[in-house]
Jmol script that loads the backbone (N, CA, C; Angstrom):
load data "model"
ATOM      1  N   UNK A   1       0.842  -1.185   0.000  1.00  0.00           N
ATOM      2  CA  UNK A   1       0.000   0.000   0.000  1.00  0.00           C
ATOM      3  C   UNK A   1       0.884   1.243   0.000  1.00  0.00           C
ATOM      4  N   UNK A   2       0.459   2.246  -0.726  1.00  0.00           N
ATOM      5  CA  UNK A   2       1.145   3.530  -0.726  1.00  0.00           C
ATOM      6  C   UNK A   2       0.388   4.494   0.164  1.00  0.00           C
ATOM      7  N   UNK A   3       0.843   5.737   0.208  1.00  0.00           N
ATOM      8  CA  UNK A   3       0.155   6.744   0.980  1.00  0.00           C
ATOM      9  C   UNK A   3      -0.985   7.363   0.193  1.00  0.00           C
ATOM     10  N   UNK A   4      -1.834   8.088   0.899  1.00  0.00           N
ATOM     11  CA  UNK A   4      -2.922   8.839   0.282  1.00  0.00           C
ATOM     12  C   UNK A   4      -2.790  10.295   0.696  1.00  0.00           C
ATOM     13  N   UNK A   5      -2.862  11.197  -0.277  1.00  0.00           N
ATOM     14  CA  UNK A   5      -2.854  12.626  -0.014  1.00  0.00           C
ATOM     15  C   UNK A   5      -4.299  13.103  -0.048  1.00  0.00           C
ATOM     16  N   UNK A   6      -4.760  13.656   1.072  1.00  0.00           N
ATOM     17  CA  UNK A   6      -6.138  14.132   1.195  1.00  0.00           C
ATOM     18  C   UNK A   6      -6.078  15.656   1.291  1.00  0.00           C
ATOM     19  N   UNK A   7      -6.739  16.341   0.365  1.00  0.00           N
ATOM     20  CA  UNK A   7      -6.704  17.803   0.347  1.00  0.00           C
ATOM     21  C   UNK A   7      -7.980  18.383   0.953  1.00  0.00           C
ATOM     22  N   UNK A   8      -7.961  19.667   1.311  1.00  0.00           N
ATOM     23  CA  UNK A   8      -9.165  20.316   1.838  1.00  0.00           C
ATOM     24  C   UNK A   8     -10.329  20.306   0.841  1.00  0.00           C
ATOM     25  N   UNK A   9     -10.028  20.170  -0.450  1.00  0.00           N
ATOM     26  CA  UNK A   9     -11.075  20.120  -1.473  1.00  0.00           C
ATOM     27  C   UNK A   9     -11.659  18.721  -1.633  1.00  0.00           C
ATOM     28  N   UNK A  10     -11.289  17.796  -0.744  1.00  0.00           N
ATOM     29  CA  UNK A  10     -11.759  16.403  -0.729  1.00  0.00           C
ATOM     30  C   UNK A  10     -11.217  15.595  -1.902  1.00  0.00           C
ATOM     31  N   UNK A  11     -10.070  15.996  -2.414  1.00  0.00           N
ATOM     32  CA  UNK A  11      -9.385  15.230  -3.445  1.00  0.00           C
ATOM     33  C   UNK A  11      -8.485  14.209  -2.745  1.00  0.00           C
ATOM     34  N   UNK A  12      -8.504  12.984  -3.236  1.00  0.00           N
ATOM     35  CA  UNK A  12      -7.651  11.933  -2.675  1.00  0.00           C
ATOM     36  C   UNK A  12      -6.820  11.349  -3.809  1.00  0.00           C
ATOM     37  N   UNK A  13      -5.505  11.413  -3.655  1.00  0.00           N
ATOM     38  CA  UNK A  13      -4.608  10.860  -4.664  1.00  0.00           C
ATOM     39  C   UNK A  13      -3.562   9.983  -3.994  1.00  0.00           C
ATOM     40  N   UNK A  14      -3.093   9.011  -4.741  1.00  0.00           N
ATOM     41  CA  UNK A  14      -2.051   8.126  -4.237  1.00  0.00           C
ATOM     42  C   UNK A  14      -0.741   8.888  -4.143  1.00  0.00           C
ATOM     43  N   UNK A  15      -0.022   8.646  -3.076  1.00  0.00           N
ATOM     44  CA  UNK A  15       1.265   9.297  -2.842  1.00  0.00           C
ATOM     45  C   UNK A  15       2.316   8.205  -2.657  1.00  0.00           C
ATOM     46  N   UNK A  16       3.311   8.213  -3.538  1.00  0.00           N
ATOM     47  CA  UNK A  16       4.340   7.177  -3.526  1.00  0.00           C
ATOM     48  C   UNK A  16       5.667   7.787  -3.089  1.00  0.00           C
ATOM     49  N   UNK A  17       6.343   7.187  -2.122  1.00  0.00           N
ATOM     50  CA  UNK A  17       7.648   7.709  -1.703  1.00  0.00           C
ATOM     51  C   UNK A  17       8.644   7.658  -2.865  1.00  0.00           C
ATOM     52  N   UNK A  18       9.562   8.601  -2.904  1.00  0.00           N
ATOM     53  CA  UNK A  18      10.549   8.658  -3.984  1.00  0.00           C
ATOM     54  C   UNK A  18      11.365   7.371  -4.072  1.00  0.00           C
ATOM     55  N   UNK A  19      11.680   6.774  -2.918  1.00  0.00           N
ATOM     56  CA  UNK A  19      12.484   5.546  -2.938  1.00  0.00           C
ATOM     57  C   UNK A  19      11.624   4.285  -3.037  1.00  0.00           C
ATOM     58  N   UNK A  20      10.293   4.454  -3.083  1.00  0.00           N
ATOM     59  CA  UNK A  20       9.390   3.312  -3.226  1.00  0.00           C
ATOM     60  C   UNK A  20       9.090   2.572  -1.939  1.00  0.00           C
ATOM     61  N   UNK A  21       9.708   2.957  -0.819  1.00  0.00           N
ATOM     62  CA  UNK A  21       9.526   2.227   0.440  1.00  0.00           C
ATOM     63  C   UNK A  21       8.980   3.085   1.567  1.00  0.00           C
ATOM     64  N   UNK A  22       9.668   4.216   1.842  1.00  0.00           N
ATOM     65  CA  UNK A  22       9.260   5.055   2.969  1.00  0.00           C
ATOM     66  C   UNK A  22       9.498   6.525   2.643  1.00  0.00           C
ATOM     67  N   UNK A  23       8.718   7.376   3.289  1.00  0.00           N
ATOM     68  CA  UNK A  23       8.779   8.806   3.038  1.00  0.00           C
ATOM     69  C   UNK A  23       9.915   9.456   3.826  1.00  0.00           C
ATOM     70  N   UNK A  24      10.559  10.434   3.218  1.00  0.00           N
ATOM     71  CA  UNK A  24      11.536  11.247   3.946  1.00  0.00           C
ATOM     72  C   UNK A  24      10.781  12.378   4.645  1.00  0.00           C
ATOM     73  N   UNK A  25      11.427  12.981   5.621  1.00  0.00           N
ATOM     74  CA  UNK A  25      10.841  14.132   6.299  1.00  0.00           C
ATOM     75  C   UNK A  25      10.529  15.232   5.288  1.00  0.00           C
ATOM     76  N   UNK A  26      11.437  15.459   4.368  1.00  0.00           N
ATOM     77  CA  UNK A  26      11.251  16.513   3.366  1.00  0.00           C
ATOM     78  C   UNK A  26      10.033  16.237   2.480  1.00  0.00           C
ATOM     79  N   UNK A  27       9.827  14.992   2.090  1.00  0.00           N
ATOM     80  CA  UNK A  27       8.648  14.641   1.277  1.00  0.00           C
ATOM     81  C   UNK A  27       7.356  14.932   2.039  1.00  0.00           C
ATOM     82  N   UNK A  28       7.337  14.570   3.315  1.00  0.00           N
ATOM     83  CA  UNK A  28       6.134  14.792   4.120  1.00  0.00           C
ATOM     84  C   UNK A  28       5.896  16.276   4.352  1.00  0.00           C
ATOM     85  N   UNK A  29       6.954  17.026   4.635  1.00  0.00           N
ATOM     86  CA  UNK A  29       6.813  18.474   4.830  1.00  0.00           C
ATOM     87  C   UNK A  29       6.302  19.152   3.561  1.00  0.00           C
ATOM     88  N   UNK A  30       6.796  18.733   2.421  1.00  0.00           N
ATOM     89  CA  UNK A  30       6.338  19.275   1.144  1.00  0.00           C
ATOM     90  C   UNK A  30       4.857  18.942   0.913  1.00  0.00           C
ATOM     91  N   UNK A  31       4.457  17.738   1.265  1.00  0.00           N
ATOM     92  CA  UNK A  31       3.078  17.290   1.046  1.00  0.00           C
ATOM     93  C   UNK A  31       2.068  18.050   1.900  1.00  0.00           C
ATOM     94  N   UNK A  32       2.450  18.374   3.150  1.00  0.00           N
ATOM     95  CA  UNK A  32       1.510  19.076   4.038  1.00  0.00           C
ATOM     96  C   UNK A  32       1.788  20.572   4.127  1.00  0.00           C
ATOM     97  N   UNK A  33       2.860  21.032   3.497  1.00  0.00           N
ATOM     98  CA  UNK A  33       3.151  22.460   3.447  1.00  0.00           C
ATOM     99  C   UNK A  33       3.750  23.052   4.702  1.00  0.00           C
ATOM    100  N   UNK A  34       4.542  22.281   5.421  1.00  0.00           N
ATOM    101  CA  UNK A  34       5.190  22.819   6.617  1.00  0.00           C
ATOM    102  C   UNK A  34       5.602  21.737   7.585  1.00  0.00           C
ATOM    103  N   UNK A  35       5.791  22.133   8.838  1.00  0.00           N
ATOM    104  CA  UNK A  35       6.180  21.190   9.892  1.00  0.00           C
ATOM    105  C   UNK A  35       5.094  20.145  10.072  1.00  0.00           C
ATOM    106  N   UNK A  36       5.526  18.924  10.342  1.00  0.00           N
ATOM    107  CA  UNK A  36       4.564  17.827  10.418  1.00  0.00           C
ATOM    108  C   UNK A  36       4.192  17.475  11.856  1.00  0.00           C
ATOM    109  N   UNK A  37       2.997  16.907  11.977  1.00  0.00           N
ATOM    110  CA  UNK A  37       2.527  16.287  13.210  1.00  0.00           C
ATOM    111  C   UNK A  37       1.984  14.934  12.800  1.00  0.00           C
ATOM    112  N   UNK A  38       2.287  13.910  13.566  1.00  0.00           N
ATOM    113  CA  UNK A  38       1.837  12.556  13.241  1.00  0.00           C
ATOM    114  C   UNK A  38       0.727  12.152  14.200  1.00  0.00           C
ATOM    115  N   UNK A  39      -0.395  11.702  13.622  1.00  0.00           N
ATOM    116  CA  UNK A  39      -1.532  11.217  14.400  1.00  0.00           C
ATOM    117  C   UNK A  39      -1.637   9.706  14.212  1.00  0.00           C
ATOM    118  N   UNK A  40      -1.785   8.966  15.299  1.00  0.00           N
ATOM    119  CA  UNK A  40      -1.982   7.524  15.219  1.00  0.00           C
ATOM    120  C   UNK A  40      -3.462   7.250  14.989  1.00  0.00           C
ATOM    121  N   UNK A  41      -3.786   6.671  13.820  1.00  0.00           N
ATOM    122  CA  UNK A  41      -5.183   6.324  13.524  1.00  0.00           C
ATOM    123  C   UNK A  41      -5.509   4.927  14.031  1.00  0.00           C
ATOM    124  N   UNK A  42      -4.640   3.984  13.721  1.00  0.00           N
ATOM    125  CA  UNK A  42      -4.763   2.595  14.183  1.00  0.00           C
ATOM    126  C   UNK A  42      -3.351   2.153  14.561  1.00  0.00           C
ATOM    127  N   UNK A  43      -3.193   0.965  15.105  1.00  0.00           N
ATOM    128  CA  UNK A  43      -1.829   0.529  15.430  1.00  0.00           C
ATOM    129  C   UNK A  43      -0.881   0.498  14.226  1.00  0.00           C
ATOM    130  N   UNK A  44      -1.423   0.407  12.998  1.00  0.00           N
ATOM    131  CA  UNK A  44      -0.561   0.314  11.821  1.00  0.00           C
ATOM    132  C   UNK A  44      -0.777   1.431  10.801  1.00  0.00           C
ATOM    133  N   UNK A  45      -1.619   2.406  11.114  1.00  0.00           N
ATOM    134  CA  UNK A  45      -1.922   3.481  10.166  1.00  0.00           C
ATOM    135  C   UNK A  45      -1.788   4.832  10.853  1.00  0.00           C
ATOM    136  N   UNK A  46      -1.139   5.769  10.151  1.00  0.00           N
ATOM    137  CA  UNK A  46      -0.952   7.112  10.693  1.00  0.00           C
ATOM    138  C   UNK A  46      -1.465   8.163   9.707  1.00  0.00           C
ATOM    139  N   UNK A  47      -1.651   9.368  10.236  1.00  0.00           N
ATOM    140  CA  UNK A  47      -1.978  10.513   9.404  1.00  0.00           C
ATOM    141  C   UNK A  47      -0.963  11.601   9.729  1.00  0.00           C
ATOM    142  N   UNK A  48      -0.385  12.181   8.678  1.00  0.00           N
ATOM    143  CA  UNK A  48       0.576  13.252   8.839  1.00  0.00           C
ATOM    144  C   UNK A  48      -0.110  14.543   8.432  1.00  0.00           C
ATOM    145  N   UNK A  49      -0.068  15.545   9.308  1.00  0.00           N
ATOM    146  CA  UNK A  49      -0.738  16.822   9.055  1.00  0.00           C
ATOM    147  C   UNK A  49       0.236  17.965   9.319  1.00  0.00           C
ATOM    148  N   UNK A  50      -0.161  19.169   8.915  1.00  0.00           N
ATOM    149  CA  UNK A  50       0.622  20.371   9.181  1.00  0.00           C
ATOM    150  C   UNK A  50       0.335  20.785  10.617  1.00  0.00           C
ATOM    151  N   UNK A  51       1.358  20.799  11.466  1.00  0.00           N
ATOM    152  CA  UNK A  51       1.138  21.096  12.880  1.00  0.00           C
ATOM    153  C   UNK A  51       0.731  22.540  13.138  1.00  0.00           C
ATOM    154  N   UNK A  52       0.994  23.424  12.197  1.00  0.00           N
ATOM    155  CA  UNK A  52       0.654  24.839  12.359  1.00  0.00           C
ATOM    156  C   UNK A  52      -0.434  25.286  11.381  1.00  0.00           C
ATOM    157  N   UNK A  53      -1.196  24.349  10.842  1.00  0.00           N
ATOM    158  CA  UNK A  53      -2.153  24.675   9.790  1.00  0.00           C
ATOM    159  C   UNK A  53      -3.390  25.436  10.228  1.00  0.00           C
ATOM    160  N   UNK A  54      -3.831  25.226  11.444  1.00  0.00           N
ATOM    161  CA  UNK A  54      -5.063  25.881  11.908  1.00  0.00           C
ATOM    162  C   UNK A  54      -4.898  27.394  11.904  1.00  0.00           C
ATOM    163  N   UNK A  55      -5.907  28.072  11.367  1.00  0.00           N
ATOM    164  CA  UNK A  55      -5.893  29.516  11.326  1.00  0.00           C
ATOM    165  C   UNK A  55      -5.247  30.106  10.084  1.00  0.00           C
ATOM    166  N   UNK A  56      -4.539  29.280   9.321  1.00  0.00           N
ATOM    167  CA  UNK A  56      -3.937  29.801   8.097  1.00  0.00           C
ATOM    168  C   UNK A  56      -4.206  28.933   6.873  1.00  0.00           C
ATOM    169  N   UNK A  57      -4.616  27.669   7.090  1.00  0.00           N
ATOM    170  CA  UNK A  57      -4.959  26.780   5.982  1.00  0.00           C
ATOM    171  C   UNK A  57      -6.434  26.408   6.067  1.00  0.00           C
ATOM    172  N   UNK A  58      -7.000  26.036   4.938  1.00  0.00           N
ATOM    173  CA  UNK A  58      -8.416  25.659   4.914  1.00  0.00           C
ATOM    174  C   UNK A  58      -8.655  24.365   5.683  1.00  0.00           C
ATOM    175  N   UNK A  59      -9.805  24.257   6.361  1.00  0.00           N
ATOM    176  CA  UNK A  59     -10.152  23.011   7.047  1.00  0.00           C
ATOM    177  C   UNK A  59     -10.249  21.846   6.051  1.00  0.00           C
ATOM    178  N   UNK A  60      -9.813  20.693   6.496  1.00  0.00           N
ATOM    179  CA  UNK A  60      -9.862  19.477   5.691  1.00  0.00           C
ATOM    180  C   UNK A  60     -10.902  18.562   6.334  1.00  0.00           C
ATOM    181  N   UNK A  61     -12.124  18.650   5.843  1.00  0.00           N
ATOM    182  CA  UNK A  61     -13.218  17.924   6.477  1.00  0.00           C
ATOM    183  C   UNK A  61     -13.084  16.409   6.336  1.00  0.00           C
ATOM    184  N   UNK A  62     -12.603  15.938   5.190  1.00  0.00           N
ATOM    185  CA  UNK A  62     -12.452  14.486   5.003  1.00  0.00           C
ATOM    186  C   UNK A  62     -11.427  13.928   5.992  1.00  0.00           C
ATOM    187  N   UNK A  63     -10.278  14.581   6.107  1.00  0.00           N
ATOM    188  CA  UNK A  63      -9.247  14.130   7.051  1.00  0.00           C
ATOM    189  C   UNK A  63      -9.748  14.250   8.488  1.00  0.00           C
ATOM    190  N   UNK A  64     -10.526  15.289   8.767  1.00  0.00           N
ATOM    191  CA  UNK A  64     -11.077  15.479  10.111  1.00  0.00           C
ATOM    192  C   UNK A  64     -12.021  14.340  10.476  1.00  0.00           C
ATOM    193  N   UNK A  65     -12.896  13.956   9.559  1.00  0.00           N
ATOM    194  CA  UNK A  65     -13.839  12.859   9.820  1.00  0.00           C
ATOM    195  C   UNK A  65     -13.082  11.560  10.080  1.00  0.00           C
ATOM    196  N   UNK A  66     -12.056  11.300   9.293  1.00  0.00           N
ATOM    197  CA  UNK A  66     -11.251  10.083   9.486  1.00  0.00           C
ATOM    198  C   UNK A  66     -10.568  10.113  10.851  1.00  0.00           C
ATOM    199  N   UNK A  67      -9.929  11.234  11.180  1.00  0.00           N
ATOM    200  CA  UNK A  67      -9.210  11.344  12.452  1.00  0.00           C
ATOM    201  C   UNK A  67     -10.161  11.233  13.648  1.00  0.00           C
ATOM    202  N   UNK A  68     -11.322  11.864  13.554  1.00  0.00           N
ATOM    203  CA  UNK A  68     -12.299  11.767  14.650  1.00  0.00           C
ATOM    204  C   UNK A  68     -12.829  10.352  14.783  1.00  0.00           C
ATOM    205  N   UNK A  69     -13.081   9.698  13.650  1.00  0.00           N
ATOM    206  CA  UNK A  69     -13.568   8.317  13.675  1.00  0.00           C
ATOM    207  C   UNK A  69     -12.590   7.360  14.331  1.00  0.00           C
ATOM    208  N   UNK A  70     -11.321   7.671  14.237  1.00  0.00           N
ATOM    209  CA  UNK A  70     -10.269   6.852  14.863  1.00  0.00           C
ATOM    210  C   UNK A  70      -9.884   7.366  16.245  1.00  0.00           C
ATOM    211  N   UNK A  71     -10.568   8.407  16.700  1.00  0.00           N
ATOM    212  CA  UNK A  71     -10.297   9.045  17.980  1.00  0.00           C
ATOM    213  C   UNK A  71      -8.850   9.527  18.106  1.00  0.00           C
ATOM    214  N   UNK A  72      -8.330  10.039  16.969  1.00  0.00           N
ATOM    215  CA  UNK A  72      -6.963  10.546  16.940  1.00  0.00           C
ATOM    216  C   UNK A  72      -6.904  12.029  17.307  1.00  0.00           C
ATOM    217  N   UNK A  73      -8.062  12.705  17.281  1.00  0.00           N
ATOM    218  CA  UNK A  73      -8.147  14.107  17.675  1.00  0.00           C
ATOM    219  C   UNK A  73      -9.360  14.287  18.579  1.00  0.00           C
ATOM    220  N   UNK A  74      -9.393  15.385  19.316  1.00  0.00           N
ATOM    221  CA  UNK A  74     -10.518  15.663  20.206  1.00  0.00           C
ATOM    222  C   UNK A  74     -11.777  15.983  19.402  1.00  0.00           C
ATOM    223  N   UNK A  75     -12.945  15.762  19.982  1.00  0.00           N
ATOM    224  CA  UNK A  75     -14.203  15.981  19.261  1.00  0.00           C
ATOM    225  C   UNK A  75     -14.361  17.378  18.658  1.00  0.00           C
ATOM    226  N   UNK A  76     -13.848  18.417  19.287  1.00  0.00           N
ATOM    227  CA  UNK A  76     -13.997  19.783  18.761  1.00  0.00           C
ATOM    228  C   UNK A  76     -12.804  20.231  17.915  1.00  0.00           C
ATOM    229  N   UNK A  77     -11.834  19.355  17.725  1.00  0.00           N
ATOM    230  CA  UNK A  77     -10.642  19.675  16.956  1.00  0.00           C
ATOM    231  C   UNK A  77     -10.896  19.431  15.465  1.00  0.00           C
ATOM    232  N   UNK A  78      -9.961  19.879  14.615  1.00  0.00           N
ATOM    233  CA  UNK A  78     -10.081  19.647  13.184  1.00  0.00           C
ATOM    234  C   UNK A  78      -8.697  19.649  12.543  1.00  0.00           C
ATOM    235  N   UNK A  79      -8.641  19.113  11.331  1.00  0.00           N
ATOM    236  CA  UNK A  79      -7.415  19.087  10.547  1.00  0.00           C
ATOM    237  C   UNK A  79      -7.495  20.228   9.543  1.00  0.00           C
ATOM    238  N   UNK A  80      -6.386  20.933   9.339  1.00  0.00           N
ATOM    239  CA  UNK A  80      -6.330  22.020   8.349  1.00  0.00           C
ATOM    240  C   UNK A  80      -5.223  21.717   7.343  1.00  0.00           C
ATOM    241  N   UNK A  81      -5.513  21.974   6.078  1.00  0.00           N
ATOM    242  CA  UNK A  81      -4.533  21.755   5.022  1.00  0.00           C
ATOM    243  C   UNK A  81      -4.490  20.311   4.570  1.00  0.00           C
ATOM    244  N   UNK A  82      -3.481  20.000   3.778  1.00  0.00           N
ATOM    245  CA  UNK A  82      -3.315  18.641   3.263  1.00  0.00           C
ATOM    246  C   UNK A  82      -2.993  17.671   4.393  1.00  0.00           C
ATOM    247  N   UNK A  83      -3.395  16.425   4.188  1.00  0.00           N
ATOM    248  CA  UNK A  83      -3.075  15.348   5.126  1.00  0.00           C
ATOM    249  C   UNK A  83      -2.587  14.148   4.329  1.00  0.00           C
ATOM    250  N   UNK A  84      -1.640  13.423   4.885  1.00  0.00           N
ATOM    251  CA  UNK A  84      -1.140  12.199   4.274  1.00  0.00           C
ATOM    252  C   UNK A  84      -1.511  11.046   5.197  1.00  0.00           C
ATOM    253  N   UNK A  85      -2.161  10.041   4.649  1.00  0.00           N
ATOM    254  CA  UNK A  85      -2.497   8.849   5.414  1.00  0.00           C
ATOM    255  C   UNK A  85      -1.702   7.687   4.820  1.00  0.00           C
ATOM    256  N   UNK A  86      -1.031   6.919   5.683  1.00  0.00           N
ATOM    257  CA  UNK A  86      -0.205   5.815   5.197  1.00  0.00           C
ATOM    258  C   UNK A  86       0.052   4.805   6.307  1.00  0.00           C
ATOM    259  N   UNK A  87       0.571   3.629   5.954  1.00  0.00           N
ATOM    260  CA  UNK A  87       0.983   2.691   6.980  1.00  0.00           C
ATOM    261  C   UNK A  87       2.123   3.306   7.804  1.00  0.00           C
ATOM    262  N   UNK A  88       2.128   3.049   9.086  1.00  0.00           N
ATOM    263  CA  UNK A  88       3.154   3.631   9.960  1.00  0.00           C
ATOM    264  C   UNK A  88       4.569   3.192   9.570  1.00  0.00           C
ATOM    265  N   UNK A  89       4.721   2.039   8.935  1.00  0.00           N
ATOM    266  CA  UNK A  89       6.035   1.554   8.537  1.00  0.00           C
ATOM    267  C   UNK A  89       6.639   2.381   7.400  1.00  0.00           C
ATOM    268  N   UNK A  90       5.846   3.261   6.785  1.00  0.00           N
ATOM    269  CA  UNK A  90       6.357   4.098   5.689  1.00  0.00           C
ATOM    270  C   UNK A  90       6.998   5.386   6.191  1.00  0.00           C
ATOM    271  N   UNK A  91       7.015   5.598   7.510  1.00  0.00           N
ATOM    272  CA  UNK A  91       7.651   6.775   8.102  1.00  0.00           C
ATOM    273  C   UNK A  91       8.668   6.281   9.129  1.00  0.00           C
ATOM    274  N   UNK A  92       9.912   6.591   8.900  1.00  0.00           N
ATOM    275  CA  UNK A  92      10.989   6.111   9.794  1.00  0.00           C
ATOM    276  C   UNK A  92      11.381   7.185  10.782  1.00  0.00           C
TER     277      UNK A  92
END
end "model"
wireframe off; spacefill off
backbone 0.3
color backbone group
């Protein structure tokens, strides 16, 4: 499985690491547009988001619904900007 890039416009596209195995920090920062924060969705799946996105990036409702469904964020919290969802083994 590869990663999925989820945008605030509800677009979902496959995201493949440059080396075909795991993402570099730079790839993840580029994908979310800044410093990253990692949310644990399940024991084997994570979501990478922009840690400073709130207040400057558009809300990402699709990523928010996924994160809330997995109880990865508080009920009144939300994800802003692009989000990357992938198996945890793809981030070292």
